[in-house]
DOTOR-96776 format. One record per residue: residue number from 1; residue in one letter; x, y, z of N, C-alpha, C, O in turn. Coordinates in pm, whole numbers, padded with zeros to 5 digits. Atoms other than C-alpha are relative to their C-alpha. Layout:
N
<site resi="NUM" resn="A" n_xx="X" n_yy="Y" n_zz="Z" ca_xx="X" ca_yy="Y" ca_zz="Z" c_xx="X" c_yy="Y" c_zz="Z" o_xx="X" o_yy="Y" o_zz="Z"/>
...
END
This chain:
87
<site resi="1" resn="X" n_xx="00118" n_yy="-00039" n_zz="-00074" ca_xx="-02873" ca_yy="28488" ca_zz="09437" c_xx="00022" c_yy="00141" c_zz="00054" o_xx="00128" o_yy="00172" o_zz="00107"/>
<site resi="2" resn="X" n_xx="-00006" n_yy="-00137" n_zz="-00047" ca_xx="-02947" ca_yy="28849" ca_zz="09525" c_xx="-00095" c_yy="00018" c_zz="00116" o_xx="-00212" o_yy="-00021" o_zz="00108"/>
<site resi="3" resn="X" n_xx="00082" n_yy="-00031" n_zz="-00116" ca_xx="-03075" ca_yy="28956" ca_zz="09864" c_xx="-00031" c_yy="00149" c_zz="-00005" o_xx="00058" o_yy="00231" o_zz="-00028"/>
<site resi="4" resn="X" n_xx="00043" n_yy="-00139" n_zz="00005" ca_xx="-03275" ca_yy="29280" ca_zz="09875" c_xx="-00063" c_yy="00036" c_zz="00133" o_xx="-00157" o_yy="-00030" o_zz="00178"/>
<site resi="5" resn="X" n_xx="00057" n_yy="-00050" n_zz="-00124" ca_xx="-03344" ca_yy="29472" ca_zz="10195" c_xx="-00052" c_yy="00140" c_zz="-00025" o_xx="00014" o_yy="00220" o_zz="-00092"/>
<site resi="6" resn="X" n_xx="00060" n_yy="-00132" n_zz="00017" ca_xx="-03574" ca_yy="29775" ca_zz="10206" c_xx="00006" c_yy="00075" c_zz="00131" o_xx="-00026" o_yy="00021" o_zz="00236"/>
<site resi="7" resn="X" n_xx="00006" n_yy="-00088" n_zz="-00116" ca_xx="-03533" ca_yy="30065" ca_zz="10445" c_xx="-00050" c_yy="00135" c_zz="-00047" o_xx="-00044" o_yy="00167" o_zz="-00166"/>
<site resi="8" resn="X" n_xx="00057" n_yy="-00129" n_zz="00038" ca_xx="-03689" ca_yy="30407" ca_zz="10454" c_xx="00034" c_yy="00103" c_zz="00105" o_xx="00009" o_yy="00084" o_zz="00223"/>
<site resi="9" resn="X" n_xx="-00026" n_yy="-00117" n_zz="-00085" ca_xx="-03572" ca_yy="30736" ca_zz="10599" c_xx="-00049" c_yy="00119" c_zz="-00081" o_xx="-00170" o_yy="00138" o_zz="-00095"/>
<site resi="10" resn="X" n_xx="00040" n_yy="-00112" n_zz="00086" ca_xx="-03570" ca_yy="31046" ca_zz="10378" c_xx="-00039" c_yy="-00052" c_zz="-00138" o_xx="-00109" o_yy="00015" o_zz="-00214"/>
<site resi="11" resn="X" n_xx="00032" n_yy="00065" n_zz="00127" ca_xx="-03594" ca_yy="30809" ca_zz="10082" c_xx="-00003" c_yy="-00150" c_zz="00023" o_xx="00039" o_yy="-00199" o_zz="00128"/>
<site resi="12" resn="X" n_xx="00003" n_yy="00146" n_zz="-00007" ca_xx="-03649" ca_yy="30441" ca_zz="10014" c_xx="00135" c_yy="-00051" c_zz="-00051" o_xx="00179" o_yy="-00014" o_zz="-00160"/>
<site resi="13" resn="X" n_xx="-00129" n_yy="00057" n_zz="00039" ca_xx="-03322" ca_yy="30248" ca_zz="10002" c_xx="-00014" c_yy="-00151" c_zz="-00008" o_xx="-00056" o_yy="-00217" o_zz="00088"/>
<site resi="14" resn="X" n_xx="-00007" n_yy="00145" n_zz="00017" ca_xx="-03293" ca_yy="29897" ca_zz="09862" c_xx="00147" c_yy="-00037" c_zz="00006" o_xx="00224" o_yy="00003" o_zz="-00081"/>
<site resi="15" resn="X" n_xx="-00139" n_yy="00044" n_zz="-00014" ca_xx="-02969" ca_yy="29739" ca_zz="09983" c_xx="00012" c_yy="-00136" c_zz="-00068" o_xx="-00058" o_yy="-00231" o_zz="-00034"/>
<site resi="16" resn="X" n_xx="-00019" n_yy="00123" n_zz="00078" ca_xx="-02847" ca_yy="29474" ca_zz="09741" c_xx="00125" c_yy="-00071" c_zz="00048" o_xx="00229" o_yy="-00009" o_zz="00068"/>
<site resi="17" resn="X" n_xx="-00118" n_yy="00078" n_zz="-00034" ca_xx="-02614" ca_yy="29195" ca_zz="09840" c_xx="-00006" c_yy="-00131" c_zz="-00077" o_xx="-00112" o_yy="-00192" o_zz="-00092"/>
<site resi="18" resn="X" n_xx="-00008" n_yy="00124" n_zz="00077" ca_xx="-02496" ca_yy="28898" ca_zz="09640" c_xx="00015" c_yy="00027" c_zz="-00148" o_xx="00072" o_yy="00128" o_zz="-00189"/>
<site resi="19" resn="X" n_xx="-00016" n_yy="-00004" n_zz="00145" ca_xx="-02517" ca_yy="28836" ca_zz="09268" c_xx="-00126" c_yy="00051" c_zz="-00068" o_xx="-00237" o_yy="00007" o_zz="-00035"/>
<site resi="20" resn="X" n_xx="00113" n_yy="-00053" n_zz="00074" ca_xx="-02740" ca_yy="29031" ca_zz="09033" c_xx="-00014" c_yy="-00079" c_zz="-00130" o_xx="00071" o_yy="-00072" o_zz="-00218"/>
<site resi="21" resn="X" n_xx="00027" n_yy="00075" n_zz="00122" ca_xx="-02892" ca_yy="28801" ca_zz="08771" c_xx="-00135" c_yy="00043" c_zz="-00055" o_xx="-00199" o_yy="00133" o_zz="00000"/>
<site resi="22" resn="X" n_xx="00124" n_yy="-00038" n_zz="00068" ca_xx="-03194" ca_yy="28820" ca_zz="08539" c_xx="-00121" c_yy="-00007" c_zz="00093" o_xx="-00203" o_yy="00085" o_zz="00095"/>
<site resi="23" resn="X" n_xx="00113" n_yy="00018" n_zz="-00091" ca_xx="-03439" ca_yy="28689" ca_zz="08798" c_xx="-00002" c_yy="00110" c_zz="00106" o_xx="-00108" o_yy="00164" o_zz="00139"/>
<site resi="24" resn="X" n_xx="-00010" n_yy="-00104" n_zz="-00102" ca_xx="-03314" ca_yy="28935" ca_zz="09060" c_xx="-00039" c_yy="00136" c_zz="-00057" o_xx="-00105" o_yy="00215" o_zz="00010"/>
<site resi="25" resn="X" n_xx="00033" n_yy="-00128" n_zz="00061" ca_xx="-03345" ca_yy="29228" ca_zz="08819" c_xx="-00150" c_yy="00015" c_zz="-00019" o_xx="-00204" o_yy="00123" o_zz="00001"/>
<site resi="26" resn="X" n_xx="00145" n_yy="-00004" n_zz="00017" ca_xx="-03708" ca_yy="29140" ca_zz="08745" c_xx="-00067" c_yy="00030" c_zz="00135" o_xx="-00158" o_yy="00113" o_zz="00143"/>
<site resi="27" resn="X" n_xx="00056" n_yy="-00023" n_zz="-00133" ca_xx="-03785" ca_yy="29126" ca_zz="09116" c_xx="00026" c_yy="00141" c_zz="00050" o_xx="-00062" o_yy="00205" o_zz="00106"/>
<site resi="28" resn="X" n_xx="-00036" n_yy="-00134" n_zz="-00042" ca_xx="-03602" ca_yy="29450" ca_zz="09187" c_xx="-00080" c_yy="00105" c_zz="-00077" o_xx="-00126" o_yy="00204" o_zz="-00020"/>
<site resi="29" resn="X" n_xx="00078" n_yy="-00092" n_zz="00083" ca_xx="-03775" ca_yy="29624" ca_zz="08899" c_xx="-00144" c_yy="00009" c_zz="00052" o_xx="-00202" o_yy="00117" o_zz="00058"/>
<site resi="30" resn="X" n_xx="00134" n_yy="00004" n_zz="-00055" ca_xx="-04110" ca_yy="29517" ca_zz="09044" c_xx="-00007" c_yy="00078" c_zz="00132" o_xx="-00103" o_yy="00153" o_zz="00154"/>
<site resi="31" resn="X" n_xx="-00004" n_yy="-00073" n_zz="-00127" ca_xx="-04014" ca_yy="29652" ca_zz="09388" c_xx="00008" c_yy="00150" c_zz="-00023" o_xx="-00061" o_yy="00228" o_zz="00043"/>
<site resi="32" resn="X" n_xx="-00017" n_yy="-00142" n_zz="00029" ca_xx="-03905" ca_yy="29984" ca_zz="09243" c_xx="-00130" c_yy="00059" c_zz="-00053" o_xx="-00170" o_yy="00168" o_zz="-00014"/>
<site resi="33" resn="X" n_xx="00127" n_yy="-00047" n_zz="00056" ca_xx="-04228" ca_yy="30018" ca_zz="09044" c_xx="-00110" c_yy="00011" c_zz="00105" o_xx="-00201" o_yy="00092" o_zz="00091"/>
<site resi="34" resn="X" n_xx="00105" n_yy="00000" n_zz="-00102" ca_xx="-04435" ca_yy="29947" ca_zz="09355" c_xx="00009" c_yy="00120" c_zz="00095" o_xx="-00086" o_yy="00147" o_zz="00170"/>
<site resi="35" resn="X" n_xx="-00015" n_yy="-00117" n_zz="-00086" ca_xx="-04300" ca_yy="30254" ca_zz="09534" c_xx="-00081" c_yy="00117" c_zz="-00055" o_xx="-00102" o_yy="00128" o_zz="-00176"/>
<site resi="36" resn="X" n_xx="00080" n_yy="-00117" n_zz="00040" ca_xx="-04505" ca_yy="30574" ca_zz="09528" c_xx="00082" c_yy="00090" c_zz="-00092" o_xx="00201" o_yy="00112" o_zz="-00070"/>
<site resi="37" resn="X" n_xx="-00070" n_yy="-00090" n_zz="00091" ca_xx="-04419" ca_yy="30804" ca_zz="09242" c_xx="00037" c_yy="00127" c_zz="00076" o_xx="-00036" o_yy="00171" o_zz="00164"/>
<site resi="38" resn="X" n_xx="-00048" n_yy="-00119" n_zz="-00067" ca_xx="-04220" ca_yy="31107" ca_zz="09349" c_xx="00081" c_yy="-00031" c_zz="00124" o_xx="00143" o_yy="00059" o_zz="00182"/>
<site resi="39" resn="X" n_xx="-00077" n_yy="00043" n_zz="-00116" ca_xx="-04062" ca_yy="30908" ca_zz="09629" c_xx="00145" c_yy="-00022" c_zz="-00043" o_xx="00170" o_yy="-00087" o_zz="-00144"/>
<site resi="40" resn="X" n_xx="-00140" n_yy="00022" n_zz="00033" ca_xx="-03682" ca_yy="30919" ca_zz="09627" c_xx="00039" c_yy="-00144" c_zz="00024" o_xx="00005" o_yy="-00202" o_zz="00128"/>
<site resi="41" resn="X" n_xx="-00042" n_yy="00140" n_zz="-00011" ca_xx="-03531" ca_yy="30578" ca_zz="09566" c_xx="00151" c_yy="-00008" c_zz="-00021" o_xx="00206" o_yy="00061" o_zz="-00106"/>
<site resi="42" resn="X" n_xx="-00143" n_yy="00025" n_zz="00015" ca_xx="-03173" ca_yy="30460" ca_zz="09609" c_xx="00026" c_yy="-00150" c_zz="00005" o_xx="-00045" o_yy="-00224" o_zz="00072"/>
<site resi="43" resn="X" n_xx="-00048" n_yy="00138" n_zz="-00006" ca_xx="-02998" ca_yy="30131" ca_zz="09548" c_xx="00139" c_yy="00005" c_zz="00064" o_xx="00230" o_yy="00069" o_zz="00012"/>
<site resi="44" resn="X" n_xx="-00129" n_yy="00007" n_zz="-00068" ca_xx="-02715" ca_yy="30061" ca_zz="09792" c_xx="00071" c_yy="-00126" c_zz="-00049" o_xx="00026" o_yy="-00238" o_zz="-00022"/>
<site resi="45" resn="X" n_xx="-00071" n_yy="00111" n_zz="00065" ca_xx="-02463" ca_yy="29844" ca_zz="09607" c_xx="00122" c_yy="-00048" c_zz="00079" o_xx="00203" o_yy="-00124" o_zz="00027"/>
<site resi="46" resn="X" n_xx="-00119" n_yy="00031" n_zz="-00080" ca_xx="-02209" ca_yy="29810" ca_zz="09889" c_xx="00032" c_yy="-00150" c_zz="00003" o_xx="00149" o_yy="-00187" o_zz="-00007"/>
<site resi="47" resn="X" n_xx="-00023" n_yy="00143" n_zz="-00016" ca_xx="-02254" ca_yy="29432" ca_zz="09922" c_xx="-00028" c_yy="-00081" c_zz="-00127" o_xx="-00040" o_yy="-00203" o_zz="-00122"/>
<site resi="48" resn="X" n_xx="00020" n_yy="00068" n_zz="00128" ca_xx="-02313" ca_yy="29352" ca_zz="09555" c_xx="00132" c_yy="-00068" c_zz="-00039" o_xx="00235" o_yy="-00001" o_zz="-00048"/>
<site resi="49" resn="X" n_xx="-00125" n_yy="00073" n_zz="00026" ca_xx="-02060" ca_yy="29080" ca_zz="09467" c_xx="00023" c_yy="-00028" c_zz="-00148" o_xx="00137" o_yy="-00044" o_zz="-00191"/>
<site resi="50" resn="X" n_xx="-00015" n_yy="00033" n_zz="00142" ca_xx="-02130" ca_yy="29012" ca_zz="09099" c_xx="-00111" c_yy="00064" c_zz="-00080" o_xx="-00228" o_yy="00058" o_zz="-00042"/>
<site resi="51" resn="X" n_xx="00098" n_yy="-00059" n_zz="00092" ca_xx="-02301" ca_yy="29195" ca_zz="08816" c_xx="00048" c_yy="-00028" c_zz="-00142" o_xx="00168" o_yy="-00021" o_zz="-00170"/>
<site resi="52" resn="X" n_xx="-00038" n_yy="00025" n_zz="00139" ca_xx="-02309" ca_yy="29110" ca_zz="08447" c_xx="-00042" c_yy="00118" c_zz="-00086" o_xx="-00090" o_yy="00219" o_zz="-00034"/>
<site resi="53" resn="X" n_xx="00031" n_yy="-00110" n_zz="00091" ca_xx="-02365" ca_yy="29327" ca_zz="08139" c_xx="-00148" c_yy="00042" c_zz="00009" o_xx="-00179" o_yy="00161" o_zz="00009"/>
<site resi="54" resn="X" n_xx="00142" n_yy="-00033" n_zz="-00014" ca_xx="-02744" ca_yy="29304" ca_zz="08170" c_xx="-00026" c_yy="00077" c_zz="00130" o_xx="-00109" o_yy="00168" o_zz="00133"/>
<site resi="55" resn="X" n_xx="00013" n_yy="-00071" n_zz="-00127" ca_xx="-02713" ca_yy="29416" ca_zz="08531" c_xx="00048" c_yy="00143" c_zz="-00010" o_xx="-00013" o_yy="00234" o_zz="00047"/>
<site resi="56" resn="X" n_xx="-00053" n_yy="-00135" n_zz="00020" ca_xx="-02503" ca_yy="29715" ca_zz="08430" c_xx="-00098" c_yy="00084" c_zz="-00080" o_xx="-00122" o_yy="00200" o_zz="-00048"/>
<site resi="57" resn="X" n_xx="00101" n_yy="-00071" n_zz="00079" ca_xx="-02760" ca_yy="29812" ca_zz="08168" c_xx="-00119" c_yy="00036" c_zz="00089" o_xx="-00170" o_yy="00148" o_zz="00081"/>
<site resi="58" resn="X" n_xx="00110" n_yy="-00025" n_zz="-00093" ca_xx="-03032" ca_yy="29780" ca_zz="08433" c_xx="00034" c_yy="00116" c_zz="00094" o_xx="-00047" o_yy="00207" o_zz="00113"/>
<site resi="59" resn="X" n_xx="-00041" n_yy="-00105" n_zz="-00092" ca_xx="-02838" ca_yy="29998" ca_zz="08678" c_xx="00010" c_yy="00135" c_zz="-00070" o_xx="-00027" o_yy="00238" o_zz="-00013"/>
<site resi="60" resn="X" n_xx="-00009" n_yy="-00125" n_zz="00078" ca_xx="-02769" ca_yy="30258" ca_zz="08409" c_xx="-00139" c_yy="00055" c_zz="-00026" o_xx="-00161" o_yy="00176" o_zz="-00015"/>
<site resi="61" resn="X" n_xx="00138" n_yy="-00043" n_zz="00022" ca_xx="-03141" ca_yy="30269" ca_zz="08328" c_xx="-00061" c_yy="00054" c_zz="00129" o_xx="-00135" o_yy="00152" o_zz="00125"/>
<site resi="62" resn="X" n_xx="00049" n_yy="-00049" n_zz="-00129" ca_xx="-03220" ca_yy="30309" ca_zz="08699" c_xx="00048" c_yy="00144" c_zz="00023" o_xx="-00030" o_yy="00231" o_zz="00060"/>
<site resi="63" resn="X" n_xx="-00053" n_yy="-00136" n_zz="-00017" ca_xx="-02991" ca_yy="30612" ca_zz="08717" c_xx="-00066" c_yy="00099" c_zz="-00094" o_xx="-00092" o_yy="00213" o_zz="-00057"/>
<site resi="64" resn="X" n_xx="00057" n_yy="-00091" n_zz="00099" ca_xx="-03140" ca_yy="30759" ca_zz="08402" c_xx="-00142" c_yy="00044" c_zz="00037" o_xx="-00189" o_yy="00147" o_zz="-00012"/>
<site resi="65" resn="X" n_xx="00135" n_yy="-00040" n_zz="-00043" ca_xx="-03485" ca_yy="30767" ca_zz="08567" c_xx="00001" c_yy="00061" c_zz="00140" o_xx="-00105" o_yy="00082" o_zz="00200"/>
<site resi="66" resn="X" n_xx="-00011" n_yy="-00073" n_zz="-00126" ca_xx="-03354" ca_yy="30930" ca_zz="08885" c_xx="00026" c_yy="-00082" c_zz="00124" o_xx="00024" o_yy="-00028" o_zz="00235"/>
<site resi="67" resn="X" n_xx="-00034" n_yy="00083" n_zz="-00116" ca_xx="-03270" ca_yy="30635" ca_zz="09109" c_xx="00148" c_yy="00018" c_zz="00030" o_xx="00232" o_yy="00010" o_zz="-00060"/>
<site resi="68" resn="X" n_xx="-00138" n_yy="-00022" n_zz="-00042" ca_xx="-02953" ca_yy="30700" ca_zz="09307" c_xx="00069" c_yy="-00134" c_zz="00026" o_xx="00011" o_yy="-00224" o_zz="00087"/>
<site resi="69" resn="X" n_xx="-00082" n_yy="00118" n_zz="-00029" ca_xx="-02678" ca_yy="30437" ca_zz="09315" c_xx="00099" c_yy="00039" c_zz="00108" o_xx="00188" o_yy="00120" o_zz="00085"/>
<site resi="70" resn="X" n_xx="-00088" n_yy="-00029" n_zz="-00112" ca_xx="-02507" ca_yy="30447" ca_zz="09653" c_xx="00104" c_yy="-00111" c_zz="00013" o_xx="00077" o_yy="-00228" o_zz="-00015"/>
<site resi="71" resn="X" n_xx="-00109" n_yy="00096" n_zz="-00022" ca_xx="-02174" ca_yy="30280" ca_zz="09731" c_xx="00024" c_yy="-00089" c_zz="-00121" o_xx="00044" o_yy="-00210" o_zz="-00109"/>
<site resi="72" resn="X" n_xx="-00020" n_yy="00073" n_zz="00124" ca_xx="-02132" ca_yy="30179" ca_zz="09369" c_xx="00147" c_yy="-00039" c_zz="-00015" o_xx="00234" o_yy="00048" o_zz="-00011"/>
<site resi="73" resn="X" n_xx="-00139" n_yy="00041" n_zz="00017" ca_xx="-01817" ca_yy="29969" ca_zz="09320" c_xx="00062" c_yy="00069" c_zz="-00122" o_xx="-00005" o_yy="00088" o_zz="-00223"/>
<site resi="74" resn="X" n_xx="-00065" n_yy="-00072" n_zz="00111" ca_xx="-01562" ca_yy="30147" ca_zz="09097" c_xx="-00011" c_yy="-00072" c_zz="-00135" o_xx="-00030" o_yy="-00006" o_zz="-00237"/>
<site resi="75" resn="X" n_xx="00006" n_yy="00069" n_zz="00128" ca_xx="-01567" ca_yy="29874" ca_zz="08832" c_xx="-00139" c_yy="00008" c_zz="-00061" o_xx="-00153" o_yy="00014" o_zz="-00184"/>
<site resi="76" resn="X" n_xx="00137" n_yy="-00013" n_zz="00050" ca_xx="-01946" ca_yy="29897" ca_zz="08806" c_xx="-00022" c_yy="00142" c_zz="-00051" o_xx="-00082" o_yy="00161" o_zz="-00157"/>
<site resi="77" resn="X" n_xx="00012" n_yy="-00139" n_zz="00043" ca_xx="-01931" ca_yy="30279" ca_zz="08785" c_xx="00067" c_yy="00020" c_zz="-00136" o_xx="00012" o_yy="00085" o_zz="-00225"/>
<site resi="78" resn="X" n_xx="-00074" n_yy="-00009" n_zz="00128" ca_xx="-01671" ca_yy="30252" ca_zz="08506" c_xx="-00080" c_yy="-00066" c_zz="-00112" o_xx="-00090" o_yy="-00011" o_zz="-00222"/>
<site resi="79" resn="X" n_xx="00078" n_yy="00075" n_zz="00099" ca_xx="-01886" ca_yy="29998" ca_zz="08322" c_xx="-00125" c_yy="00078" c_zz="-00040" o_xx="-00162" o_yy="00082" o_zz="-00157"/>
<site resi="80" resn="X" n_xx="00118" n_yy="-00081" n_zz="00030" ca_xx="-02195" ca_yy="30220" ca_zz="08350" c_xx="00039" c_yy="00118" c_zz="-00088" o_xx="-00031" o_yy="00151" o_zz="-00183"/>
<site resi="81" resn="X" n_xx="-00048" n_yy="-00114" n_zz="00081" ca_xx="-01996" ca_yy="30515" ca_zz="08214" c_xx="00027" c_yy="-00044" c_zz="-00143" o_xx="-00010" o_yy="00026" o_zz="-00237"/>
<site resi="82" resn="X" n_xx="-00027" n_yy="00051" n_zz="00135" ca_xx="-01878" ca_yy="30307" ca_zz="07919" c_xx="-00131" c_yy="-00034" c_zz="-00073" o_xx="-00142" o_yy="-00013" o_zz="-00194"/>
<site resi="83" resn="X" n_xx="00130" n_yy="00033" n_zz="00058" ca_xx="-02235" ca_yy="30187" ca_zz="07860" c_xx="-00066" c_yy="00127" c_zz="-00053" o_xx="-00122" o_yy="00126" o_zz="-00163"/>
<site resi="84" resn="X" n_xx="00058" n_yy="-00127" n_zz="00042" ca_xx="-02353" ca_yy="30548" ca_zz="07842" c_xx="00067" c_yy="00056" c_zz="-00126" o_xx="00003" o_yy="00113" o_zz="-00213"/>
<site resi="85" resn="X" n_xx="-00076" n_yy="-00052" n_zz="00113" ca_xx="-02080" ca_yy="30636" ca_zz="07597" c_xx="-00008" c_yy="-00092" c_zz="-00122" o_xx="00039" o_yy="-00057" o_zz="-00231"/>
<site resi="86" resn="X" n_xx="00018" n_yy="00094" n_zz="00110" ca_xx="-02166" ca_yy="30335" ca_zz="07384" c_xx="00127" c_yy="-00074" c_zz="-00040" o_xx="00140" o_yy="-00119" o_zz="-00154"/>
<site resi="87" resn="X" n_xx="-00123" n_yy="00073" n_zz="00034" ca_xx="-01823" ca_yy="30176" ca_zz="07404" c_xx="00013" c_yy="-00127" c_zz="00080" o_xx="00111" o_yy="-00200" o_zz="00063"/>
END
């Protein structure tokens, strides 16, 4: 189960905690799409406890469209880098 908290200062930040699964990604994608275009968006991954390959692909896609990943765990960052390189 993934818990998502929204906060807003200079940009909109969604703080994720728990496990990222398919259902959570669909919900998060909907939240991101509902934000005004041109608005800076960040995902704070500090409390993310589990992510699978689909989650890594999702996070990589988020970055590719300009969403910032804050407090990204090193293993997730490494996995995203490998995903980009196709290995």
